[in-house]
C-alpha positions as CSV (number, residue, x, y, z in Angstrom):
1,C,114.1,114.8,70.7
2,G,112.4,113.4,67.5
3,A,109.2,114.4,66.0
4,L,105.9,112.9,67.4
5,P,104.6,110.1,65.2
6,M,101.7,111.0,63.0
7,T,98.4,109.4,63.8
8,T,96.1,108.0,61.2
9,P,92.5,109.4,61.5
10,I,90.0,106.6,62.0
11,T,86.2,106.7,61.6
12,V,83.7,105.6,64.3
13,D,82.5,102.8,62.0
14,A,86.1,101.5,61.7
15,L,86.5,101.7,65.6
16,I,83.3,99.8,66.1
17,A,84.4,97.3,63.5
18,R,87.8,96.8,65.0
19,Y,87.0,96.5,68.8
20,D,84.6,94.1,70.7
21,G,84.1,96.5,73.6
22,F,85.1,100.0,74.9
23,L,86.4,101.5,78.0
24,I,85.9,105.2,77.6
25,D,87.5,107.9,79.8
26,A,85.0,110.6,80.9
27,Y,86.9,113.8,81.3
28,G,88.6,115.1,78.2
29,V,87.1,112.3,76.0
30,L,83.3,112.7,76.5
31,V,83.0,115.7,78.7
32,S,84.8,118.7,80.2
33,G,83.8,120.5,83.3
34,A,81.6,122.7,81.1
35,G,79.6,119.8,79.6
36,P,79.7,117.2,76.9
37,L,82.2,117.3,74.1
38,P,80.9,117.5,70.5
39,G,79.7,114.1,69.2
40,A,79.9,112.4,72.7
41,A,76.2,111.4,72.8
42,A,76.1,110.3,69.2
43,F,79.2,108.1,69.7
44,L,77.7,106.4,72.7
45,R,74.4,105.8,70.7
46,R,76.4,104.3,67.9
47,L,78.1,101.9,70.3
48,S,74.8,100.8,71.8
49,D,73.2,100.5,68.3
50,A,76.1,98.3,67.3
51,D,75.6,96.2,70.3
52,R,79.1,96.8,71.6
53,P,79.6,96.7,75.4
54,W,81.1,99.9,76.8
55,L,81.8,101.4,80.2
56,I,82.8,104.9,81.3
57,V,86.0,104.8,83.5
58,T,86.9,107.9,85.4
59,N,89.3,109.0,88.2
60,D,86.5,111.4,89.4
61,A,86.2,110.4,93.1
62,S,83.9,113.3,93.9
63,K,80.6,111.5,93.4
64,G,78.9,108.1,93.3
65,Q,77.8,106.5,90.1
66,D,74.1,107.6,90.5
67,V,75.1,111.2,90.9
68,A,77.5,111.1,87.9
69,A,74.9,109.3,85.8
70,A,72.3,112.0,86.6
71,N,74.8,114.7,85.6
72,Y,75.6,112.9,82.4
73,Q,72.0,112.5,81.5
74,A,71.3,116.1,82.2
75,W,73.8,116.9,79.5
76,G,72.0,114.5,77.1
77,L,74.5,111.6,77.5
78,P,72.8,108.1,77.7
79,I,75.0,107.0,80.6
80,G,73.4,104.9,83.4
81,A,75.0,104.4,86.8
82,D,75.7,100.7,85.8
83,R,78.0,101.9,83.0
84,I,80.3,104.0,85.3
85,V,83.4,102.7,87.1
86,S,85.0,105.5,89.1
87,S,88.3,105.5,91.2
88,G,86.1,106.3,94.2
89,S,84.0,103.3,93.7
90,L,87.1,101.2,94.0
91,L,88.0,102.6,97.4
92,P,85.9,100.2,99.5
93,G,87.6,97.3,97.8
94,W,91.0,98.8,98.5
95,L,90.1,99.4,102.1
96,A,89.1,95.8,102.5
97,A,92.2,94.5,100.8
98,Q,94.4,96.6,103.1
99,G,92.5,95.2,106.1
100,L,91.1,98.6,106.9
101,T,87.4,97.8,107.0
102,G,85.9,99.6,110.0
103,A,88.9,101.9,110.4
104,P,88.1,105.5,111.3
105,T,88.3,107.4,108.1
106,C,88.8,111.0,107.3
107,L,87.3,111.4,103.8
108,L,88.0,114.8,102.2
109,G,85.5,115.7,99.5
110,P,81.8,116.4,99.0
111,A,79.1,114.5,100.8
112,S,78.4,112.7,97.5
113,A,81.7,110.9,97.9
114,H,81.2,109.7,101.6
115,A,79.8,106.4,100.4
116,F,83.3,105.6,99.2
117,A,84.3,105.0,102.8
118,G,82.7,101.7,102.5
119,G,80.9,101.9,105.7
120,N,84.0,102.9,107.7
121,P,83.1,105.6,110.4
122,L,83.8,109.1,109.0
123,V,85.6,111.5,111.2
124,Q,86.9,115.1,110.9
125,P,90.5,115.8,109.8
126,D,91.5,117.0,113.3
127,D,90.2,113.9,115.0
128,P,93.1,111.9,116.2
129,S,91.3,108.6,115.8
130,W,91.5,108.2,112.1
131,S,94.0,105.9,110.5
132,V,92.7,106.4,107.0
133,L,92.9,109.6,105.0
134,A,91.1,109.5,101.7
135,I,91.5,112.7,99.7
136,C,88.7,112.3,97.2
137,D,88.1,115.8,95.9
138,E,89.1,119.4,96.6
139,A,85.4,120.5,96.9
140,G,82.9,120.0,99.6
141,F,85.0,121.2,102.6
142,D,87.2,124.1,103.4
143,F,90.3,122.9,101.5
144,L,93.1,124.8,103.1
145,A,91.8,124.3,106.6
146,G,90.9,120.7,106.1
147,M,94.3,119.9,104.5
148,D,96.1,121.7,107.3
149,A,94.1,119.8,109.9
150,A,94.7,116.4,108.1
151,L,98.4,117.1,107.7
152,S,98.8,118.1,111.3
153,T,96.8,115.0,112.5
154,A,98.9,112.7,110.2
155,I,102.2,114.1,111.6
156,A,100.9,113.8,115.3
157,R,99.9,110.1,114.6
158,I,103.2,109.3,112.9
159,D,105.1,110.9,115.8
160,A,103.1,108.7,118.2
161,G,103.9,105.5,116.2
162,L,100.3,105.2,115.0
163,P,99.4,104.0,111.5
164,V,98.5,106.5,108.8
165,H,97.1,105.2,105.5
166,I,96.7,107.9,102.9
167,V,94.9,107.3,99.6
168,T,94.2,109.8,96.8
169,P,91.7,108.0,94.4
170,N,92.1,110.9,92.0
171,P,95.7,111.8,91.7
172,D,95.1,114.6,89.1
173,L,97.0,117.9,89.8
174,I,94.8,119.8,87.3
175,Y,91.7,119.1,85.3
176,N,90.0,120.5,82.2
177,A,87.2,122.8,83.3
178,G,86.1,123.8,79.8
179,P,87.6,125.5,76.8
180,Q,90.9,127.1,77.8
181,R,89.9,126.7,81.5
182,Y,91.6,124.5,84.0
183,G,91.1,123.7,87.7
184,Y,93.3,122.4,90.5
185,A,92.5,118.9,91.8
186,A,92.8,117.3,95.2
């Protein structure tokens, strides 16, 4: 096992001069669970002042772009909903590509994630009619009971020869919840 290569520090000015646009991860780059990271707001303002296009990309599937933007703005970050691409926001397109538009869907996560079902009817984890299980977040429902019910329903559907489509828009196992703090994800 060799030593890790050393990285060369680079200034914000050099980054802006080098790249025509920016895709910026949210968690661990701009924010943690405790709020914005130092310099995040100033960096985004510098990008805008330099007329560089930028988007926030995140695998946070717990809330829509409008809710996320309001959270970021409350922390002083100049991020509008139109600048956010989340893994959850990609779920309706995935459902359509898989031919699952209109399929009964069990979506696990807070109410702010329910729009990610793309208009599919939402059902409870123990409802045997669902063919899609979307695990968007560990919050917003009784996690242990919900996962037990969803797993039991999935097994019953498989035993009956019925389809089960499981998608986890946020596959994180843990997340940064603040300085020296971590949380378990969906």
